[in-house]
N, C-alpha and C positions, 0 to 999 in steps of 0.2 A: 370648711376649710379645702383646699386644693392644694394638692403639691407641685413642683414646681414641672412635673410633666404631664400635670393638668388633668390628672386622677383623682376625685375625694379620697380623703384617710376615712372618710364614714362607711364604704361600704366595706364590707366583707372580706372583697377581691383587691380592695385599695391595697395594702400592704404589701401583698406582691407585682405592682406592675412594673418595679424595676426588671422583675425575673423575666416576663413578658418577650421581650427582645428574640431576635436570631440570635446566634453564638456567632461571635468575629473573630476569624482564622488565625488575625493574627494575638490574640490572647495565647491560642491553643501553641503557637510555635514561640512564644515567650515563655510559656510555663517547659516547653520541651528542653528551650536555651539554659533555664535556669536550672531543671533536673541535670543536666548535662556538667553543669559548671559547677553542682553538688556535690556527683557525685564522682567526680573530679574526671569526666570521662570515661566512667564505669559505663553509662546508662545512654543510650540515646535513640532518641522516637521520631519517627518521620510519619506525617500524613504525603502517602504518595500524588494525592491530589494537587497538593500545592508543590509538586516538582516540575522542569523541565519533562519531557520526553526521555533524552540521553542522562537526566538525573533519574527519575525512577530506575530505568532501566539497570544502571548502576548500581542504585542500592536495594535492589530482585535479585541481580546476579549475584553480590555478595548476602544476601538472607539467604540463596541457595544452598552458596558456598558451608555456610555456618549453622545450618537448619532441616538443610535437603528440599526440594520441590515441594509447592504449596500441595495438598492431595486436592483432588477434582470436591467439590461439595456432592453431595450425596441426595439425590432426589425421592 
């Protein structure tokens, strides 16, 4: 028997086949939007990789004002 995605269900890893995909960035944005709605706007999450340069600069400027500048990574 095979699953709709073509992986057999009889193997030990067949049941995990649906989880072996790259994450969809849209799901992260959706989860962040839902968290903002549920918290009444008290929680806001940004993945700066999905922002334009001006948007990323504004987010980082606000974060620096609130939390202070990022510390340099120790080597």
